[in-house]
C-alpha positions in Angstrom: 4.8 83.2 -25.4 1.9 81.1 -26.2 1.1 80.2 -29.8 -1.9 82.2 -30.3 0.2 84.8 -29.5 3.1 84.7 -31.6 3.8 87.4 -34.4 2.1 87.0 -37.6 3.7 85.0 -40.6 6.8 87.1 -42.0 7.2 87.5 -45.8 7.9 84.8 -47.6 11.8 84.8 -49.7 10.3 82.5 -51.6 8.4 84.9 -53.6 11.1 87.4 -53.6 10.2 89.1 -50.2 12.6 90.2 -47.7 12.7 88.3 -44.7 14.2 90.5 -41.8 12.6 88.2 -39.0 15.5 86.0 -37.1 15.6 82.4 -37.7 16.4 79.9 -39.7 18.6 76.5 -39.2 22.1 78.7 -39.5 20.5 80.4 -36.2 19.8 76.2 -35.2 23.6 76.0 -36.1 25.0 78.1 -34.7 27.9 78.7 -37.6 30.8 80.6 -37.0 33.1 82.1 -39.4 36.9 82.4 -38.8 39.7 83.7 -41.2 43.2 83.1 -42.0 46.1 84.6 -44.1 48.3 83.0 -45.5 50.0 82.4 -43.0 47.4 81.0 -40.8 47.3 83.6 -38.7 43.7 84.7 -37.4 42.4 87.8 -39.0 38.5 87.6 -39.0 36.8 86.2 -35.8 33.0 86.4 -35.7 30.6 86.6 -32.7 29.9 82.8 -33.2 33.5 82.2 -32.9 33.6 83.0 -29.5 30.5 81.1 -28.5 31.9 78.1 -29.9 35.7 78.3 -29.2 35.6 81.0 -26.1 37.7 83.3 -27.1 37.1 87.0 -28.1 37.9 88.6 -30.8 40.9 90.4 -29.6 42.4 87.5 -27.6 42.0 85.7 -30.9 42.9 88.0 -33.5 46.2 88.2 -35.1 47.3 84.6 -33.2 48.3 81.3 -35.4 45.4 79.5 -35.1 46.9 76.1 -35.0 48.8 77.2 -31.5 45.6 78.8 -30.1 43.1 76.2 -31.0 45.2 73.1 -31.7 46.8 71.1 -29.4 50.5 70.2 -30.1 50.1 66.8 -31.2 47.3 67.5 -34.1 49.4 70.3 -34.9 51.0 68.7 -38.2 48.0 67.3 -39.5 46.6 70.7 -39.0 49.1 72.4 -41.1 49.3 69.9 -43.7 45.5 70.4 -44.1 45.9 74.2 -44.2 48.7 73.9 -46.9 46.9 71.8 -49.4 43.6 74.3 -49.2 45.8 77.7 -49.5 47.3 75.1 -52.9 44.1 74.9 -54.3 43.5 71.5 -53.5 40.2 71.6 -52.5 38.2 72.8 -49.4 38.2 69.9 -46.6 35.2 69.0 -44.4 35.1 67.2 -41.6 35.2 67.1 -37.5 38.0 68.2 -35.8 39.0 68.0 -32.1 39.7 71.8 -31.2 41.5 73.3 -27.4 38.2 75.3 -26.1 39.6 78.8 -24.1 38.6 76.6 -20.9 41.0 73.7 -21.8 38.6 71.1 -22.7 38.9 69.6 -26.3 35.4 69.6 -28.1 34.1 68.3 -31.2 33.6 70.8 -34.4 32.5 70.6 -37.7 34.5 72.7 -40.3 34.3 73.3 -43.5 37.8 75.1 -45.0 37.7 76.8 -48.7 40.6 79.4 -50.1 39.7 82.9 -50.6 41.1 85.0 -52.8 41.2 88.8 -52.8 41.2 91.3 -55.6 44.8 91.5 -55.4 45.1 88.1 -55.5 46.0 87.6 -51.9 44.8 84.0 -50.5 43.0 83.4 -47.2 41.5 80.4 -45.6 37.9 80.6 -44.9 36.8 77.9 -42.5 33.1 77.6 -41.0 32.4 76.1 -38.0 29.8 74.8 -35.6 29.2 72.7 -32.3 29.5 68.7 -33.5 26.9 67.8 -30.7 24.5 70.6 -32.4 25.3 69.0 -36.1 24.4 65.4 -34.5 21.4 66.5 -32.7 20.0 68.2 -36.1 20.8 65.5 -38.4 19.1 63.4 -36.2 16.0 65.1 -36.2 16.2 65.3 -39.6 16.6 62.0 -40.4 13.7 61.2 -37.6 11.3 63.6 -39.7 12.0 62.2 -43.0 12.0 58.8 -41.7 8.6 59.1 -39.9 6.9 61.3 -42.6 7.9 58.7 -45.4 6.9 55.7 -43.2 3.9 56.8 -41.3 0.7 55.1 -41.8 -1.0 58.5 -40.9 -1.3 61.0 -43.9 1.0 64.0 -43.3 0.6 67.3 -45.4 2.6 70.6 -45.0 0.8 73.9 -46.3 2.9 76.8 -46.8 1.6 80.5 -46.0 -0.9 80.7 -49.1 -2.5 77.2 -47.9 -0.9 75.8 -50.5 0.7 71.9 -50.5 4.2 71.9 -50.3 4.6 68.5 -48.9 2.5 65.0 -49.0 3.8 62.0 -47.6 2.8 58.4 -49.1 0.2 57.8 -47.0 -2.0 60.7 -47.8 -1.8 59.5 -51.5 -2.8 56.5 -50.3 -5.7 57.8 -48.2 -7.3 60.5 -50.6 -5.9 58.7 -53.8 -4.2 61.1 -55.9 -0.3 61.5 -55.8 2.1 63.7 -54.5 2.1 66.0 -58.0 -1.6 66.2 -57.8 -1.3 67.7 -54.3 1.8 69.9 -54.6 1.0 73.8 -55.4 -2.7 73.6 -54.8 -5.3 74.8 -51.9 -6.5 71.7 -50.3 -9.7 72.8 -52.1 -8.3 72.2 -55.2 -6.7 69.3 -54.3 -9.3 67.1 -52.4 -12.4 66.8 -53.8 -14.7 66.6 -50.8 -18.4 67.9 -49.2 -16.0 69.6 -46.6 -13.4 70.9 -48.6 -14.7 74.5 -47.6 -15.2 73.6 -43.9 -11.3 72.4 -44.0 -9.6 75.8 -45.6 -11.5 77.3 -43.0 -10.1 75.6 -40.3 -6.5 75.7 -42.0 -7.2 79.5 -42.1 -8.1 79.9 -38.6 -5.3 77.9 -37.6 -2.3 79.9 -39.4 -4.1 83.1 -37.9 -4.7 82.3 -34.0 -2.3 79.3 -33.7 -4.9 77.0 -31.8 -4.6 73.6 -33.1 -7.6 71.5 -34.2 -7.5 67.8 -33.2 -9.0 64.8 -34.3 -12.2 67.1 -36.3 -14.2 64.6 -38.7 -14.8 65.8 -41.6 -15.7 63.6 -45.0 -13.0 62.8 -47.4 -13.7 61.9 -50.9 -15.8 58.6 -52.3 -14.5 55.8 -52.0 -15.1 52.9 -55.2 -18.4 51.6 -54.9 -20.2 55.2 -53.6 -19.1 54.8 -50.0 -18.1 57.9 -48.3 -14.7 58.5 -46.5 -14.6 59.9 -43.4 -11.3 61.0 -42.1 -10.0 62.6 -38.3 -7.7 65.4 -39.4 -6.0 67.2 -37.3 -3.9 70.8 -38.1 -0.7 72.7 -36.2 0.6 76.0 -37.1 4.6 75.4 -37.8 6.9 77.6 -36.3 10.6 78.2 -36.3 12.8 78.1 -33.6 12.8 81.7 -33.3 8.7 81.8 -33.7 8.5 82.5 -37.1 5.3 80.8 -38.7 6.3 79.1 -41.8 3.2 77.5 -42.5 0.5 74.4 -41.0 1.1 71.1 -40.8 -2.1 68.6 -41.4 -2.3 65.3 -40.1 -4.9 62.2 -41.5 -6.3 59.3 -40.5 -9.1 57.4 -42.4 -11.7 56.3 -39.8 -14.2 55.3 -42.3 -14.7 51.5 -40.9 -14.5 52.8 -37.8 -17.1 55.4 -38.0 -19.4 53.4 -39.8 -18.9 50.5 -37.2 -20.0 53.5 -34.6 -22.9 54.4 -36.6 -23.9 50.6 -36.7 -23.5 50.2 -32.8 -25.2 53.6 -31.9 -28.1 52.3 -34.6 -28.2 49.1 -32.4 -28.5 51.0 -29.4 -31.3 53.3 -30.9 -33.0 49.7 -31.9 -32.6 49.0 -28.2 -33.8 51.8 -26.6 -36.8 52.0 -29.1 -37.7 48.4 -28.4 -37.0 49.2 -24.5 -39.9 51.9 -25.3 -42.1 50.2 -27.0 -42.7 47.8 -23.8 -43.5 50.6 -21.8 -45.4 53.3 -24.0 -47.2 51.0 -26.0 -50.4 49.3 -24.4 -50.6 51.4 -21.5 -53.9 50.7 -21.5 -56.6 48.6 -23.4 -58.0 51.5 -25.6 -57.5 50.1 -29.3 -57.3 53.3 -30.5 -54.8 55.0 -28.0 -52.7 51.5 -28.5 -52.5 52.4 -32.2 -51.7 56.2 -31.2 -49.0 54.8 -28.8 -47.4 52.9 -31.7 -47.3 55.6 -34.4 -45.7 58.0 -31.5 -43.6 55.6 -31.0 -41.9 54.9 -34.3 -42.1 58.8 -35.7 -39.6 60.9 -35.8 -37.2 58.1 -34.8 -37.7 55.5 -37.0 -39.7 57.0 -39.4 -40.9 59.9 -41.1 -45.0 59.2 -41.5 -46.5 56.4 -40.0 -50.2 54.5 -40.6 -51.4 51.6 -38.6 -53.8 49.9 -40.3 -56.2 47.1 -39.3 -58.2 45.0 -41.1 -61.7 45.5 -40.9 -62.9 42.0 -40.2 -60.6 41.8 -37.7 -62.6 44.7 -36.0 -66.1 43.3 -36.7 -66.1 40.4 -33.9 -63.8 38.2 -31.7 -62.7 35.4 -33.3 -61.5 36.3 -37.1 -60.8 33.5 -39.3 -57.5 32.9 -40.9 -56.1 35.4 -43.2 -56.8 35.3 -46.9 -53.9 34.6 -49.2 -54.9 36.4 -51.4 -57.8 39.3 -53.1 -58.5 43.2 -51.6 -58.4 43.8 -48.3 -60.4 46.2 -46.3 -58.6 48.1 -43.9 -59.6 51.1 -41.0 -56.2 53.5 -40.2 -56.6 53.6 -36.5 -53.6 56.0 -36.4 -51.6 58.3 -38.4 -48.6 60.1 -37.6 -46.4 62.4 -39.3 -42.9 64.1 -37.8 -43.8 67.3 -39.6 -46.6 69.1 -41.5 -46.6 67.2 -45.1 -48.6 66.5 -47.6 -48.2 63.0 -46.5 -51.1 62.9 -44.2 -53.3 64.3 -46.7 -52.4 60.8 -48.3 -53.3 58.9 -46.0 -56.4 57.2 -44.9 -58.7 59.2 -42.5 -58.5 57.5 -39.4 -61.8 55.2 -38.6 -62.8 55.1 -41.9 -62.6 52.0 -43.9 -60.5 51.9 -47.1 -60.3 49.4 -49.9 -57.0 48.2 -51.1 -57.0 46.0 -54.4 -54.6 42.6 -54.2 -52.0 44.7 -56.0 -51.3 47.0 -53.3 -48.3 46.7 -50.9 -50.4 47.1 -47.8 -52.3 43.8 -49.2 -49.7 42.0 -50.1 -48.3 42.2 -46.7 -51.5 41.7 -44.9 -52.7 38.5 -47.1 -48.9 36.8 -46.7 -48.1 38.1 -43.3 -44.2 39.3 -44.8 -42.6 42.7 -44.8 -42.6 44.7 -47.7 -39.3 46.5 -48.4 -38.9 49.3 -51.3 -35.8 50.8 -50.3 -35.8 53.3 -53.2 -39.4 54.3 -54.6 -40.1 54.1 -58.1 -43.2 56.1 -60.0 -44.4 52.2 -60.5 -43.8 51.9 -56.6 -46.0 54.8 -55.8 -48.7 53.9 -57.5 -48.8 50.5 -55.3 -48.0 52.2 -52.4 -50.8 55.2 -52.5 -54.6 54.1 -52.9 -55.0 56.3 -55.8 -53.6 58.3 -58.4 -54.0 61.7 -56.6 -52.6 60.3 -52.9 -49.6 59.0 -55.3 -49.0 62.7 -56.6 -48.9 64.0 -52.9 -46.7 61.3 -51.8 -44.3 62.4 -54.5 -44.8 65.8 -53.7 -43.6 65.0 -50.1 -40.5 63.7 -51.5 -41.3 60.2 -50.1 -38.5 57.8 -51.0 -38.5 54.8 -48.9 -41.2 52.4 -48.0 -41.7 49.3 -45.3 -44.5 47.8 -44.2 -44.9 45.4 -42.0 -47.6 43.1 -40.4 -49.2 43.3 -36.8 -49.4 39.6 -36.3 -50.4 38.3 -32.9 -51.5 34.5 -31.8 -51.1 33.3 -35.6 -53.3 35.8 -37.1 -52.5 39.0 -38.7 -54.2 42.1 -37.4 -53.0 44.8 -39.7 -50.4 46.6 -41.2 -48.0 49.0 -39.6 -46.7 51.5 -42.7 -43.7 53.6 -42.7 -42.7 56.2 -45.0 -39.7 58.3 -45.0 -39.0 61.7 -46.7 -36.7 64.1 -45.2 -34.6 61.0 -43.6 -32.2 60.7 -46.3 -31.5 57.3 -45.4 -33.3 54.5 -47.2 -35.0 51.5 -45.0 -32.7 48.6 -45.3 -32.9 44.9 -43.6 -32.1 46.0 -40.1 -34.9 48.1 -40.3 -37.2 45.9 -41.2 -36.1 43.4 -38.3 -36.3 46.5 -35.8 -39.8 47.8 -37.3 -40.5 43.8 -37.2 -39.9 43.2 -33.5 -41.8 46.7 -32.7 -44.8 45.2 -34.8 -44.7 42.3 -33.1 -44.9 43.6 -29.8 -47.4 46.0 -30.5 -49.6 43.3 -32.3 -50.4 41.7 -28.7 -51.1 45.0 -27.2 -53.3 45.6 -30.1 -55.2 42.3 -29.7 -56.0 42.5 -26.1 -57.3 45.9 -26.9 -59.4 44.2 -29.7 -60.2 41.6 -27.4 -61.4 43.8 -24.7 -63.4 45.9 -26.5 -65.2 43.2 -27.6 -65.7 41.8 -24.3 -66.8 45.3 -23.0 -69.2 45.5 -25.6 -70.5 42.1 -24.9 -70.6 43.0 -21.1 -72.5 46.6 -21.9 -74.8 44.5 -24.5 -75.6 42.0 -21.3 -76.3 44.4 -19.0 -78.4 46.5 -21.1 -80.2 43.3 -21.5 -80.6 42.6 -17.9 -81.8 46.3 -16.9 -85.6 47.4 -17.7 -86.6 48.3 -21.4 -89.1 50.7 -20.6 -91.3 52.3 -18.4 -93.2 50.2 -16.0 -97.0 51.5 -15.1 -96.6 52.8 -11.4 -99.7 53.6 -9.3 -99.6 57.7 -7.9 -95.9 57.6 -9.3 -93.5 58.5 -12.3 -90.3 57.6 -12.9 -87.2 58.5 -15.1 -83.8 56.5 -15.0 -80.7 56.5 -16.8 -77.6 53.9 -17.0 -74.1 55.2 -18.1 -71.3 53.2 -18.4 -67.4 54.4 -17.5 -65.6 55.8 -20.5 -64.0 53.8 -23.4 -61.0 52.6 -21.7 -62.9 51.0 -18.3 -65.1 47.8 -18.0 -68.4 47.8 -17.5 -69.6 47.4 -14.2 -72.2 46.1 -12.4 -74.7 48.8 -11.2 -78.7 48.4 -12.2 -81.9 50.2 -11.0 -85.5 48.8 -10.9 -88.7 49.8 -10.4 -91.0 47.4 -9.6 -95.2 47.2 -9.1 -96.3 45.7 -6.3 -99.4 44.2 -4.8 -101.8 46.8 -3.7 -100.6 49.6 -5.2 -97.0 50.0 -3.9 -94.0 50.7 -6.3 -90.3 49.1 -4.9 -87.6 51.1 -6.1 -84.3 49.4 -6.2 -80.9 51.0 -7.6 -77.6 48.7 -6.7 -73.6 48.1 -7.5 -72.2 44.6 -8.0 -68.3 45.5 -7.0 -66.1 44.5 -10.1 -66.3 44.9 -13.6 -67.2 42.9 -17.2 -69.1 40.0 -17.8 -68.6 38.3 -14.3 -70.0 41.8 -12.8 -72.9 41.9 -15.3 -73.8 38.7 -14.9 -74.1 38.7 -11.0 -76.2 41.9 -11.4 -79.1 39.9 -13.5 -79.1 37.2 -10.7 -78.8 40.1 -7.6 -81.9 42.1 -9.5 -83.7 38.8 -10.1 -83.6 38.2 -6.8 -84.9 41.2 -5.4 -87.5 41.0 -7.9 -88.5 38.1 -6.4 -88.4 39.2 -3.0 -90.5 42.6 -3.8 -93.4 40.8 -5.0 -93.5 39.2 -1.5 -94.3 42.3 -0.3 -91.5 42.0 2.3 -90.2 45.1 4.5 -87.2 46.5 2.5 -84.7 45.4 5.2 -85.9 42.0 5.4 -85.4 42.0 1.5 -81.9 43.3 1.8 -81.5 40.6 4.4 -82.3 38.0 2.0 -80.3 39.3 -0.4 -77.1 39.5 1.7 -77.7 35.7 1.8 -78.2 35.4 -1.7 -75.2 37.3 -2.4 -73.0 35.8 0.1 -73.5 32.2 -1.9 -72.3 33.7 -4.9 -68.6 33.3 -5.6 -67.1 36.2 -4.0 -69.5 38.6 -4.8 -70.3 41.7 -3.0 -72.9 44.9 -3.7 -73.8 47.9 -2.4 -78.2 48.7 -2.1 -80.9 51.1 -1.6 -84.5 49.3 -1.3 -87.5 52.0 -1.1 -90.9 51.1 -1.1 -93.8 53.7 -1.9 -97.2 53.5 -0.7 -99.3 55.8 -2.3 -102.0 55.4 0.1 -100.4 56.3 2.7 -97.8 59.0 1.1 -94.8 57.5 2.9 -91.8 55.9 1.9 -90.0 52.8 3.8 -86.2 52.6 2.8 -83.4 50.5 4.1 -79.7 51.1 2.2 -77.2 48.1 2.2 -73.7 50.5 2.0 -74.8 52.3 -0.2 -74.7 56.1 -1.1 -77.5 58.2 0.9 -80.8 58.9 -1.6 -82.0 62.4 -1.6 -85.1 63.4 -0.8 -86.5 66.5 -2.6 -90.2 67.8 -0.9 -92.1 69.8 -3.1 -91.4 73.6 -2.7 -88.5 73.3 -0.4 -84.8 72.3 -0.9 -83.9 68.8 -1.0 -82.1 67.1 1.4 -79.7 63.6 2.0 -81.5 61.0 3.8 -80.0 60.0 7.1 -80.2 56.7 7.4 -78.3 53.6 8.8 -75.8 52.8 5.9 -75.6 49.2 6.9 -72.8 46.9 5.2 -72.8 45.7 1.2 -74.5 42.6 0.1 -72.8 39.7 0.9 -70.6 40.7 4.2 -73.3 38.5 6.3 -74.4 38.9 10.0 -74.7 42.9 10.2 -78.8 43.9 10.7 -80.5 46.3 7.9 -82.9 48.8 9.3 -86.0 50.3 7.4 -86.6 54.3 7.9 -90.1 55.8 7.0 -90.4 59.2 5.6 -93.4 61.1 4.1 -93.7 61.3 0.9 -96.1 63.6 -1.1 -97.4 64.3 -4.2 -94.8 66.1 -6.0 -92.3 64.9 -3.8 -89.4 63.1 -5.5 -87.0 60.5 -4.8 -83.4 60.1 -6.1 -81.4 56.9 -6.0 -78.1 56.4 -7.6 -75.1 55.0 -7.2 -71.7 56.1 -6.3 -70.3 56.6 -9.8 -72.0 59.6 -9.9 -70.6 61.4 -7.0 -67.2 60.2 -6.5 -64.4 61.2 -8.2 -60.5 61.2 -7.6 -60.1 65.0 -7.3 -63.0 66.0 -5.1 -63.9 65.3 -1.6 -67.4 63.6 -1.1 -69.1 65.9 0.5 -68.3 68.5 -2.0 -69.9 65.9 -4.6 -72.9 65.5 -2.8 -73.5 69.2 -2.4 -73.3 69.7 -5.9 -75.6 66.9 -6.5 -78.4 68.9 -3.9 -77.9 71.8 -5.8 -78.6 70.9 -8.9 -81.7 69.0 -7.6 -82.7 72.4 -6.1 -82.4 73.9 -9.5 -84.6 71.1 -11.2 -87.0 70.8 -9.5 -89.8 72.1 -12.4 -88.4 70.3 -14.8 -89.2 67.1 -16.3 -87.8 64.1 -14.9 -86.2 63.0 -17.8 -84.3 66.3 -18.4 -83.5 66.0 -14.9 -81.6 63.1 -15.7 -79.6 64.5 -18.5 -79.1 67.5 -16.0 -77.5 65.5 -13.3 -75.2 63.5 -16.0 -74.0 65.9 -17.8 -73.0 68.3 -15.0 -71.5 65.4 -12.8 -70.1 63.2 -15.5 -67.0 63.3 -17.1 -65.4 62.0 -20.3 -62.7 59.8 -18.5 -65.0 58.8 -15.2 -64.0 55.3 -14.6 -66.9 54.1 -13.2 -70.7 53.7 -14.4 -73.7 55.2 -12.9 -77.3 54.1 -12.6 -80.0 56.8 -11.7 -83.6 56.4 -10.7 -85.7 59.5 -9.8 -89.1 59.1 -8.5 -91.7 61.6 -8.3 -95.2 61.1 -6.4 -98.5 62.0 -8.0 -101.5 64.0 -6.8 -104.2 62.1 -4.6 -106.4 61.3 -7.5 -103.6 59.8 -9.3 -102.4 58.0 -6.5 -106.0 56.4 -6.1 -106.8 58.3 -3.0 -110.7 58.2 -1.6 -112.5 61.3 -3.0 -113.0 63.8 -0.2 -110.1 62.4 1.6 -107.4 64.5 3.2 -104.1 64.1 4.4 -105.0 63.9 8.0 -106.7 60.7 7.1 -104.0 59.6 5.0 -101.5 60.0 8.1 -104.6 58.4 10.5 -103.8 55.3 8.2 -99.9 55.6 8.3 -100.5 55.0 12.1 -101.4 51.2 10.4 -103.7 48.7 10.3 -103.2 44.7 11.4 -101.5 44.4 7.9 -98.6 47.3 8.5 -98.3 46.2 12.1 -97.8 42.4 11.4 -95.2 43.3 8.6 -93.2 46.0 10.9 -93.2 43.1 13.6 -91.6 40.6 11.0 -89.0 43.4 10.3 -88.6 43.9 13.9 -88.1 40.4 14.7 -86.2 39.6 11.6 -83.6 42.4 12.7 -83.1 41.1 16.2 -82.6 37.5 15.2 -79.8 38.5 12.7 -78.1 41.3 15.4 -78.1 38.1 17.5 -76.8 36.0 15.1 -73.8 38.6 14.0 -73.2 38.7 18.2 -72.7 35.4 17.9 -70.7 35.2 15.6 -68.3 38.0 16.0 -68.4 36.9 20.3 -67.3 33.3 19.7 -64.6 33.6 16.9 -63.2 30.2 18.7 -66.4 28.1 19.3 -68.0 25.4 17.7 -68.8 26.3 14.1 -71.7 23.6 14.1 -73.6 25.3 16.7 -73.5 28.6 15.3 -74.5 26.9 11.6 -77.5 25.4 13.6 -78.3 28.7 15.5 -78.0 30.3 12.3 -80.7 27.9 10.7 -82.9 28.0 13.5 -83.6 31.8 13.3 -83.5 31.8 9.7 -86.5 29.4 10.0 -88.0 31.2 12.9 -88.0 34.5 10.7 -89.9 32.1 8.0 -92.2 31.6 10.2 -93.0 34.9 11.3 -93.5 35.9 7.8 -96.2 33.0 7.1 -98.1 34.2 10.4 -98.1 37.6 9.2 -99.6 36.6 6.1 -96.3 36.3 3.8 -95.1 33.8 1.7 -91.2 33.9 1.9 -89.1 32.1 -0.9 -85.6 31.3 -0.3 -83.8 33.8 -2.4 
């Protein structure tokens, strides 16, 4: 029968109730009763006697006991003892060898005493039990008694009413109360502990079900000094051999030291995990605000209930902050504020992004000025006034239940950048010295990431300023052409690129339109862009055909340190109403004829500038009044999640819708529709629209047919075309000689290049051009 299936506890004889269930020590011992008359004959024989001696009642009754049960050599001794008991000499007890029915001799524990009936007749009562059983019970009792008395484990027995009936010395030492303070009391009455109700509920459940409770951790009484005890408690239902429930046994082990050591180890593991997380979660980008939010998200709620990342305002002002002042007020700017749950403490925090001035007496100021942590384990009203920015914020912090405060400096490269501000409210544990070490480690790691992001922000701002300075600052006066342009940098987390645009008035009323993209980012890309743009303007002023300009730019870029760029170069001739266009690895321009659908120009893409040895081609397109030409960099149409053909189709669709809009509005429309807040590339956009014939300087009375005849070209145009063709052929020959003779003499190749270059320059001079080295 399982413990849970045992019968319920019966009546308690100690309370005067009648116990009818079998069981008890007598049943364990199997005590037999035998009565002898004055002559020594057996007159009464119990069933237990049959079990011990082997004789049935019929076989034993009426027979002399000495002759039936005792060997002959012991009979005289037995008779003497019998006569003494019958004579009133007192009871006799001891172990005596008895002959079993089967002939064995067994030791039997006897207790003999005299009985008298109402007539004065004498009888001898013998109570007997198996000697081996008695020895076993004695040993069990002795062992149990010693174990209970000397065990280091606290032991207790509670009766059916769950009142203490036994406690051992170890339990007295563990809970600090003597046996008298336990006996007769319930657990709740005897042991003042926060978990008393939980323990009593468990005792009751064990008593009713028989299912033991093993190694349950419960809080014990407070130790001297206020340290909370922790016990490991096990509960068992007590049952007799006849499976009668008699109470509950409890064992208690004081695990306070192990518990606190385990908690300390767990906290240490959590700290290591937090530090490890900091390496992965803080500083994932070079965005200053995002880095601050990553730090706040890391420490809340694992480490603090409320956190703020405050950076000194003068740190944000420039890339080279001076040393931290040792005293005086400080102006902070909150970059991130995080709370584990809605709380008034959020209202008490400084608004993110706004500067806040703190006096020298404020704890956050002291932390920043001294560069040392400030710990307030238990916040008082006086402390609160030095934590909050003003009295209203102090009231909100009190309302939020803030009880512990910690501020650690954000120090990187010897400079205090700001402060990590931490508060606890619902977390009942105050900050301690271990928390100071952990927060300091987190702040040190995060400060480096914040400093990197700060430097990056200043560098990006410098690069953007440089790039904007190098780009056109206002619309140029163009003959027969109006233009609108935009430059839009990438998202804040990405460096400024090398995109540029230009609209250059040329002699004879022509206009050069240029859009390019230097590969790379940052100040270096912006500076390279400035060099390439200057070279392009210089070459444009010479009136060279687009392919020749790109050829010279290719050599210029190849001479820069590991630079490459894409470019589209177009020249508009208002007299002939044409555009000549050449491309160097750049996205195709869009031609929007007046009143017709936009189309992507099918041009030879060429190779990026700086590759070298690849010829460029000029293509001529009609460009009538009202026509538009759209030049752009790849940042307008390239994304990570859409095919380039889809994006180009979206561009032409938008241009079809905007044909009647002013150019400025068209620029805004394209950027608003095709650009996203997180795009990772910058954009240069240039849109040009041709004026009518009178605005373009056409002769009065002129006609489109006359202009077409002019397009066939006078001597100057034919000369320019010949120069472009010869330069293209020589460039092609030079490329073929390079690729066709990879193991040839490099000196010969350089000589051929110089000869070809000289020939191109001679042709340019013969055609009336003054070529200069870019």
